[in-house]
DSSP file (Angstrom, degrees, kcal/mol; ACC not computed):
  #  RESIDUE AA STRUCTURE BP1 BP2  ACC     N-H-->O    O-->H-N    N-H-->O    O-->H-N    TCO  KAPPA ALPHA  PHI   PSI    X-CA   Y-CA   Z-CA
    1    1 A M    >>        0   0    0      0, 0.0     3,-0.7     0, 0.0     4,-0.7   0.000 360.0 360.0 360.0 -14.1   -9.0  160.3   71.3
    2    2 A R  T 34  +     0   0    0      1,-0.2     3,-0.3     2,-0.2     0, 0.0   0.785 360.0  57.1 -67.3 -25.5   -9.7  163.3   69.0
    3    3 A L  T 3> S+     0   0    0      1,-0.2     4,-2.3     2,-0.2    -1,-0.2   0.713  91.2  72.5 -77.1 -20.7   -5.9  163.7   68.5
    4    4 A A  H <> S+     0   0    0     -3,-0.7     4,-2.4     1,-0.2    -1,-0.2   0.899  95.0  49.7 -64.5 -41.6   -5.5  160.2   67.2
    5    5 A A  H  X S+     0   0    0     -4,-0.7     4,-2.0    -3,-0.3    -1,-0.2   0.949 115.0  41.5 -66.7 -49.8   -7.2  160.9   63.8
    6    6 A P  H  > S+     0   0    0      0, 0.0     4,-2.3     0, 0.0    -1,-0.2   0.901 115.4  52.1 -64.5 -37.9   -5.2  164.1   62.9
    7    7 A F  H  X S+     0   0    0     -4,-2.3     4,-2.5     1,-0.2    -2,-0.2   0.916 109.7  48.9 -63.1 -42.9   -2.0  162.5   64.2
    8    8 A S  H  X S+     0   0    0     -4,-2.4     4,-2.4    -5,-0.2    -1,-0.2   0.884 110.8  50.9 -63.4 -38.7   -2.6  159.4   62.0
    9    9 A A  H  X S+     0   0    0     -4,-2.0     4,-2.3     2,-0.2    -2,-0.2   0.895 110.5  48.6 -66.6 -39.9   -3.2  161.6   59.0
   10   10 A I  H  X S+     0   0    0     -4,-2.3     4,-2.6     2,-0.2    -2,-0.2   0.921 112.2  48.4 -66.3 -44.1    0.0  163.6   59.6
   11   11 A V  H  X S+     0   0    0     -4,-2.5     4,-2.4     2,-0.2    -2,-0.2   0.917 112.2  49.3 -62.0 -43.6    2.0  160.4   59.9
   12   12 A A  H  X S+     0   0    0     -4,-2.4     4,-2.2     1,-0.2    -1,-0.2   0.905 111.5  49.2 -62.8 -41.6    0.5  159.0   56.8
   13   13 A L  H  X S+     0   0    0     -4,-2.3     4,-2.5     2,-0.2    -2,-0.2   0.911 110.5  50.5 -64.6 -42.7    1.2  162.2   54.9
   14   14 A C  H  X S+     0   0    0     -4,-2.6     4,-2.4     1,-0.2    -2,-0.2   0.908 111.3  48.3 -61.8 -42.5    4.8  162.2   56.1
   15   15 A L  H  X S+     0   0    0     -4,-2.4     4,-1.1     2,-0.2    -1,-0.2   0.893 111.6  50.2 -65.2 -39.3    5.3  158.6   55.0
   16   16 A L  H  X S+     0   0    0     -4,-2.2     4,-0.6     2,-0.2     3,-0.3   0.921 112.5  46.1 -65.1 -44.1    3.8  159.4   51.6
   17   17 A V  H >< S+     0   0    0     -4,-2.5     3,-1.1     1,-0.2    -2,-0.2   0.891 110.2  53.3 -66.7 -39.8    6.0  162.4   51.1
   18   18 A S  H 3< S+     0   0    0     -4,-2.4    -1,-0.2     1,-0.3    -2,-0.2   0.750 101.7  60.6 -69.5 -21.0    9.2  160.6   52.2
   19   19 A A  H 3< S+     0   0    0     -4,-1.1    -1,-0.3    -3,-0.3    -2,-0.2   0.692  89.7  88.6 -77.3 -17.9    8.4  157.8   49.7
   20   20 A C    <<  +     0   0    0     -3,-1.1    -3,-0.0    -4,-0.6     0, 0.0  -0.464  63.7  68.8 -76.1 152.6    8.6  160.4   46.8
   21   21 A G  S    S-     0   0    0     -2,-0.1     2,-0.0     0, 0.0    -3,-0.0  -0.777  89.4 -19.4 131.1-175.1   12.0  161.0   45.3
   22   22 A P        -     0   0    0      0, 0.0     5,-0.0     0, 0.0     0, 0.0  -0.332  65.0-124.5 -66.9 143.5   14.5  159.2   43.2
   23   23 A G    >>  -     0   0    0      1,-0.1     3,-1.9    -2,-0.0     4,-1.0  -0.216  35.2 -90.3 -77.8 175.3   14.2  155.5   43.0
   24   24 A P  T 34 S+     0   0    0      0, 0.0    -1,-0.1     0, 0.0     3,-0.1   0.749 125.2  61.8 -62.1 -23.3   17.0  153.1   43.8
   25   25 A D  T 34 S+     0   0    0      1,-0.2    -2,-0.0     4,-0.0     0, 0.0   0.657 107.3  44.9 -76.2 -13.6   18.2  153.1   40.2
   26   26 A K  T X4 S+     0   0    0     -3,-1.9     3,-0.9     2,-0.1     2,-0.4   0.630  92.2  92.6-101.3 -18.4   18.9  156.8   40.4
   27   27 A I  T 3< S-     0   0    0     -4,-1.0    -4,-0.0     1,-0.3     0, 0.0  -0.635 104.9  -6.5 -83.1 131.8   20.7  156.9   43.8
   28   28 A N  T 3  S+     0   0    0     -2,-0.4     2,-0.3     1,-0.2    -1,-0.3   0.807  86.3 174.5  56.0  34.4   24.4  156.7   43.7
   29   29 A K    <   -     0   0    0     -3,-0.9     2,-0.5     1,-0.0    -1,-0.2  -0.565  21.0-145.4 -72.8 131.1   24.4  156.0   40.0
   30   30 A V        -     0   0    0     -2,-0.3     2,-0.4     2,-0.0    -1,-0.0  -0.866   8.5-134.0-102.1 126.3   27.9  155.9   38.6
   31   31 A E        -     0   0    0     -2,-0.5     2,-0.7     1,-0.0    -2,-0.0  -0.660  16.0-143.0 -79.6 128.2   28.5  157.2   35.1
   32   32 A T        -     0   0    0     -2,-0.4    -1,-0.0     0, 0.0    -2,-0.0  -0.835  17.2-160.5 -95.1 118.6   30.6  154.9   33.1
   33   33 A L        -     0   0    0     -2,-0.7     3,-0.1     1,-0.1    67,-0.1  -0.709  23.6-106.9 -97.5 148.1   33.0  156.7   30.8
   34   34 A P        -     0   0    0      0, 0.0    -1,-0.1     0, 0.0     3,-0.1  -0.394  45.7-100.9 -66.8 152.2   34.6  155.3   27.8
   35   35 A P        -     0   0    0      0, 0.0    65,-0.6     0, 0.0     2,-0.2  -0.311  37.9 -97.1 -71.5 157.5   38.4  154.6   28.2
   36   36 A L  E     -A   99   0A   0     63,-0.2     2,-0.3    -3,-0.1    63,-0.2  -0.505  52.7-177.2 -68.0 142.9   41.0  156.9   26.9
   37   37 A S  E     +A   98   0A   0     61,-2.6    61,-1.2    -2,-0.2    -1,-0.0  -0.949  27.7  15.6-143.4 162.1   42.3  155.7   23.6
   38   38 A G  E    S-     0   0A   0     -2,-0.3    -2,-0.0    59,-0.1     0, 0.0  -0.130  93.3 -21.4  75.6-169.4   44.9  156.4   20.9
   39   39 A A  E     -     0   0A   0      1,-0.1     2,-0.5    58,-0.1    59,-0.4  -0.195  61.9-112.3 -72.3 162.5   47.9  158.6   20.9
   40   40 A T  E     -     0   0A   0     57,-0.1     2,-0.3    55,-0.0    57,-0.2  -0.865  34.1-161.8 -96.0 130.2   48.6  161.6   23.2
   41   41 A F  E     -A   96   0A   0     55,-2.9    55,-2.3    -2,-0.5     2,-0.3  -0.797   1.9-157.5-111.9 153.9   48.5  164.9   21.4
   42   42 A T  E     +A   95   0A   0     -2,-0.3     2,-0.3    53,-0.2    53,-0.2  -0.953  21.2 144.7-131.4 151.6   50.0  168.3   22.6
   43   43 A T  E     -A   94   0A   0     51,-2.0    51,-2.7    -2,-0.3     2,-0.3  -0.935  35.3-115.5-162.9-178.5   49.3  171.9   21.9
   44   44 A T  E     +A   93   0A   0     -2,-0.3    16,-2.2    49,-0.2     2,-0.3  -0.884  42.9 124.2-126.9 161.5   49.2  175.3   23.5
   45   45 A G  E     -AB  92  59A   0     47,-2.4    47,-2.9    -2,-0.3     2,-0.3  -0.937  49.1 -81.1 179.6-158.3   46.4  177.8   24.0
   46   46 A S  E     -AB  91  58A   0     12,-2.4    12,-2.6    -2,-0.3    45,-0.2  -0.990  40.2-102.4-138.4 147.8   44.5  179.8   26.6
   47   47 A I  E     + B   0  57A   0     43,-2.5    42,-3.1    -2,-0.3    10,-0.2  -0.455  33.0 173.7 -67.9 131.5   41.7  178.9   29.1
   48   48 A S  E     -     0   0A   0      8,-3.3     2,-0.3     1,-0.4     9,-0.2   0.770  67.6 -16.3-101.7 -45.1   38.3  180.1   28.0
   49   49 A A  E     - B   0  56A   0      7,-1.6     7,-3.2    38,-0.1    -1,-0.4  -0.985  54.3-154.4-159.0 153.3   36.2  178.5   30.8
   50   50 A V  E     + B   0  55A   0     -2,-0.3     5,-0.2     5,-0.2     2,-0.2  -1.000  14.6 172.8-134.3 134.6   36.5  175.8   33.5
   51   51 A T        -     0   0    0      3,-3.0    -2,-0.0    -2,-0.4    25,-0.0  -0.638  52.4 -88.2-122.3-174.4   33.7  173.7   35.1
   52   52 A L  S    S+     0   0    0     -2,-0.2     3,-0.1     1,-0.2    26,-0.0   0.782 126.4  25.9 -66.5 -26.1   33.8  170.8   37.5
   53   53 A E  S    S+     0   0    0      1,-0.1    23,-2.4    24,-0.1     2,-0.3   0.475 122.8  31.9-117.7  -5.0   34.0  168.3   34.6
   54   54 A S  E     - C   0  75A   0     21,-0.3    -3,-3.0    50,-0.1     2,-0.4  -0.973  51.1-147.0-152.3 162.6   35.5  170.2   31.7
   55   55 A A  E     -BC  50  74A   0     19,-2.4    19,-3.0    -2,-0.3     2,-0.6  -0.995  16.0-150.2-132.0 127.4   37.9  172.9   30.5
   56   56 A T  E     -BC  49  73A   0     -7,-3.2    -8,-3.3    -2,-0.4    -7,-1.6  -0.876  23.1-175.0 -99.0 124.8   37.2  174.9   27.4
   57   57 A I  E     -BC  47  72A   0     15,-2.8    15,-2.3    -2,-0.6     2,-0.7  -0.969  29.1-141.1-129.4 133.3   40.4  176.0   25.7
   58   58 A D  E     +BC  46  71A   0    -12,-2.6   -12,-2.4    -2,-0.4     2,-0.3  -0.845  46.5 174.2 -85.7 116.9   41.2  178.2   22.7
   59   59 A H  E     -BC  45  70A   0     11,-3.2    11,-1.8    -2,-0.7   -14,-0.2  -0.784  35.1-103.0-131.1 165.1   44.1  176.3   21.1
   60   60 A E        -     0   0    0    -16,-2.2    10,-0.1    -2,-0.3    -1,-0.1  -0.351  58.4 -77.8 -76.7 166.3   46.4  176.0   18.2
   61   61 A A        -     0   0    0      8,-0.1     7,-0.2    -2,-0.1    -1,-0.1  -0.333  33.7-163.6 -67.0 147.4   45.8  173.4   15.4
   62   62 A V  B >>> +F   67   0B   0      5,-3.4     5,-2.2     1,-0.1     3,-1.3  -0.763   9.5 179.2-129.1  83.9   46.7  169.8   16.0
   63   63 A P  G >45S+     0   0    0      0, 0.0     3,-1.1     0, 0.0    -1,-0.1   0.835  77.5  61.7 -59.3 -34.7   46.7  168.3   12.5
   64   64 A Q  G 345S+     0   0    0      1,-0.3    -3,-0.0     2,-0.1   -23,-0.0   0.802 110.5  41.1 -62.1 -28.0   47.7  164.8   13.7
   65   65 A A  G <45S-     0   0    0     -3,-1.3    -1,-0.3     2,-0.2     3,-0.1   0.471 114.4-116.3 -95.1  -4.6   44.5  164.7   15.8
   66   66 A G  T <<5S+     0   0    0     -3,-1.1     2,-0.6    -4,-0.6    -2,-0.1   0.790  70.0 141.1  72.5  26.9   42.4  166.3   13.0
   67   67 A L  B   < -F   62   0B   0     -5,-2.2    -5,-3.4     3,-0.0    -1,-0.2  -0.909  40.7-150.2-110.6 113.7   41.7  169.2   15.3
   68   68 A A        -     0   0    0     -2,-0.6    -9,-0.1    -7,-0.2     2,-0.0  -0.348  37.2 -83.3 -74.4 159.6   41.7  172.7   13.7
   69   69 A A  S    S+     0   0    0     -8,-0.1     2,-0.3   -11,-0.1    -9,-0.2  -0.386  88.4  79.8 -59.9 140.4   42.7  175.8   15.6
   70   70 A G  E    S-C   59   0A   0    -11,-1.8   -11,-3.2    -3,-0.1     2,-0.5  -0.995  83.3 -35.0 157.7-155.0   39.8  177.0   17.6
   71   71 A R  E     +C   58   0A   0     -2,-0.3     2,-0.4   -13,-0.3   -13,-0.2  -0.909  52.2 174.4-109.7 126.5   37.8  176.4   20.8
   72   72 A T  E     -C   57   0A   0    -15,-2.3   -15,-2.8    -2,-0.5     2,-0.6  -0.986  26.6-137.0-131.8 141.3   37.4  172.9   22.2
   73   73 A T  E     -C   56   0A   0     -2,-0.4    30,-0.5   -17,-0.2     2,-0.4  -0.888  25.6-166.1 -97.6 120.8   35.8  171.6   25.4
   74   74 A F  E     -C   55   0A   0    -19,-3.0   -19,-2.4    -2,-0.6    30,-0.2  -0.834  26.3-112.6-105.4 141.0   37.9  168.9   26.9
   75   75 A R  E     -Cd  54 104A   0     28,-2.8    30,-2.7    -2,-0.4     2,-0.5  -0.552  38.1-157.7 -65.8 137.7   36.8  166.5   29.7
   76   76 A A        -     0   0    0    -23,-2.4     2,-0.2    -2,-0.2    30,-0.1  -0.981   5.6-155.7-128.6 122.9   38.9  167.4   32.7
   77   77 A F    >>  -     0   0    0     -2,-0.5     4,-2.2    28,-0.4     3,-0.8  -0.619  29.4-112.0 -95.6 156.6   39.6  165.1   35.7
   78   78 A A  H 3> S+     0   0    0      1,-0.3     4,-1.6    -2,-0.2    -1,-0.1   0.842 113.9  57.2 -57.8 -39.3   40.5  166.2   39.2
   79   79 A D  H 34 S+     0   0    0      1,-0.2     4,-0.3     2,-0.2    -1,-0.3   0.850 112.0  42.6 -65.4 -31.7   44.1  164.9   39.1
   80   80 A V  H X4 S+     0   0    0     -3,-0.8     3,-0.6     1,-0.2    28,-0.3   0.890 117.8  45.1 -76.7 -41.1   44.8  167.0   35.9
   81   81 A M  H 3< S+     0   0    0     -4,-2.2     3,-0.4     1,-0.2    -2,-0.2   0.595  88.3  89.2 -81.4 -11.2   43.0  170.1   37.2
   82   82 A A  T 3< S+     0   0    0     -4,-1.6    -1,-0.2     1,-0.2    -2,-0.1   0.861 107.8  16.9 -57.2 -38.7   44.5  170.0   40.8
   83   83 A T  S <  S+     0   0    0     -3,-0.6    -1,-0.2    -4,-0.3    -2,-0.2   0.303 103.0 111.7-116.4   7.7   47.5  172.1   39.8
   84   84 A A  S    S-     0   0    0     -3,-0.4     2,-0.2    -4,-0.3    25,-0.1  -0.505  75.0-105.0 -83.0 149.2   46.3  173.6   36.5
   85   85 A P        -     0   0    0      0, 0.0    -1,-0.1     0, 0.0    -2,-0.1  -0.507  32.5-176.4 -68.5 142.5   45.5  177.2   36.1
   86   86 A A        +     0   0    0     -2,-0.2   -36,-0.1     2,-0.1    -2,-0.0   0.321  42.2 114.6-123.0   5.1   41.8  177.9   36.0
   87   87 A T  S >  S-     0   0    0      1,-0.1     3,-2.4   -38,-0.1   -40,-0.3  -0.656  74.5-110.6 -81.9 127.1   41.6  181.6   35.3
   88   88 A P  T 3  S+     0   0    0      0, 0.0   -40,-0.2     0, 0.0     3,-0.1  -0.308 105.7  27.7 -54.8 135.0   40.1  182.5   32.0
   89   89 A G  T 3  S+     0   0    0    -42,-3.1     2,-0.1     1,-0.3   -41,-0.1   0.211  84.7 140.4  95.7 -14.2   42.8  183.9   29.7
   90   90 A A    <   -     0   0    0     -3,-2.4   -43,-2.5   -44,-0.1    -1,-0.3  -0.407  54.3-124.1 -63.9 134.5   45.6  181.9   31.4
   91   91 A R  E     +A   46   0A   0     20,-0.3    20,-1.9   -45,-0.2     2,-0.3  -0.646  39.2 179.8 -81.9 135.9   48.1  180.6   28.8
   92   92 A V  E     -AE  45 110A   0    -47,-2.9   -47,-2.4    -2,-0.3     2,-0.4  -0.931  32.5-142.4-137.9 156.4   48.5  176.8   29.0
   93   93 A A  E     -AE  44 109A   0     16,-2.9    16,-2.7    -2,-0.3     2,-0.4  -0.970  34.8-172.5-111.1 135.4   50.3  173.8   27.4
   94   94 A L  E     -AE  43 108A   0    -51,-2.7   -51,-2.0    -2,-0.4     2,-0.4  -0.957  23.5-160.6-136.2 151.3   48.1  170.8   27.2
   95   95 A S  E     +AE  42 107A   0     12,-2.4    11,-2.9    -2,-0.4    12,-1.6  -0.961  24.4 171.5-121.7 144.4   48.2  167.1   26.4
   96   96 A F  E     -AE  41 105A   0    -55,-2.3   -55,-2.9    -2,-0.4     2,-0.3  -0.980  18.1-157.8-152.8 160.5   45.0  165.2   25.5
   97   97 A R  E     - E   0 104A   0      7,-2.3     7,-2.8    -2,-0.3     2,-0.2  -0.905  36.4 -88.1-135.5 162.8   43.7  161.9   24.3
   98   98 A K  E     -AE  37 103A   0    -61,-1.2   -61,-2.6   -59,-0.4     2,-0.3  -0.487  37.4-177.9 -70.7 139.9   40.5  160.6   22.6
   99   99 A Q  E >   -AE  36 102A   0      3,-2.6     3,-2.1   -63,-0.2     2,-0.3  -0.839  60.1 -57.7-141.8 102.5   37.7  159.6   24.9
  100  100 A G  T 3  S-     0   0    0    -65,-0.6    -1,-0.1    -2,-0.3   -63,-0.0  -0.485 119.9 -18.2  63.3-124.7   34.7  158.2   23.1
  101  101 A D  T 3  S+     0   0    0     -2,-0.3    -1,-0.3    -3,-0.1     2,-0.1   0.464 134.8  45.2 -90.6  -2.8   33.4  161.0   20.8
  102  102 A G  E <  S- E   0  99A   0     -3,-2.1    -3,-2.6    -5,-0.0     2,-0.3  -0.353  84.4 -93.6-123.2-159.1   35.4  163.7   22.6
  103  103 A W  E     - E   0  98A   0    -30,-0.5   -28,-2.8    -5,-0.3     2,-0.4  -0.921  23.4-158.1-125.6 148.8   38.7  164.6   24.1
  104  104 A A  E     -dE  75  97A   0     -7,-2.8    -7,-2.3    -2,-0.3     2,-0.2  -0.992  22.4-119.5-128.9 136.4   40.1  164.3   27.6
  105  105 A L  E     + E   0  96A   0    -30,-2.7   -28,-0.4    -2,-0.4    -9,-0.3  -0.498  25.8 177.0 -71.4 137.6   43.0  166.3   29.1
  106  106 A T  E    S+     0   0A   0    -11,-2.9     2,-0.3     1,-0.4   -10,-0.2   0.538  75.5  10.8-110.8 -17.8   45.9  164.2   30.4
  107  107 A E  E     + E   0  95A   0    -12,-1.6   -12,-2.4     2,-0.0    -1,-0.4  -0.950  57.3 179.7-159.4 140.7   48.0  167.2   31.4
  108  108 A L  E     + E   0  94A   0    -28,-0.3     2,-0.4    -2,-0.3   -14,-0.2  -0.900  15.3 167.8-146.2 112.6   47.4  171.0   31.7
  109  109 A K  E     - E   0  93A   0    -16,-2.7   -16,-2.9    -2,-0.3   -25,-0.1  -0.945  35.1-111.3-129.3 148.2   50.1  173.3   32.8
  110  110 A G  E     - E   0  92A   0     -2,-0.4     2,-0.3   -18,-0.2   -18,-0.3  -0.397  34.6-168.6 -69.7 152.0   50.6  177.1   32.8
  111  111 A R              0   0    0    -20,-1.9   -20,-0.3    -2,-0.1   -67,-0.0  -0.954 360.0 360.0-139.2 160.3   53.1  178.6   30.4
  112  112 A D              0   0    0     -2,-0.3   -20,-0.1   -20,-0.0    -2,-0.0   0.444 360.0 360.0 -86.1 360.0   54.7  182.0   30.0
């Protein structure tokens, strides 16, 4: 019977630890993104950096979009990035649209 007390304490501790963690409102939370809106713009540039969710591109000016020449981080979706070059320095042609307060790529292709 001496083992019952330590065993009960271990079980209680395991249950307490397993209860810690994200609550149900944090598990499988889906981020809702604003829809793409407005015209589609195009320009050329070169890849500066790529992450799972974005591509940072040094690009030429796009006056119609109010975008000066420079470096911009665009939201990048998997379908666009599947065949896109991801190497920093790669020259690219890109199409993009407004998404909320930022920009999202609709096409990204390598160019010579």
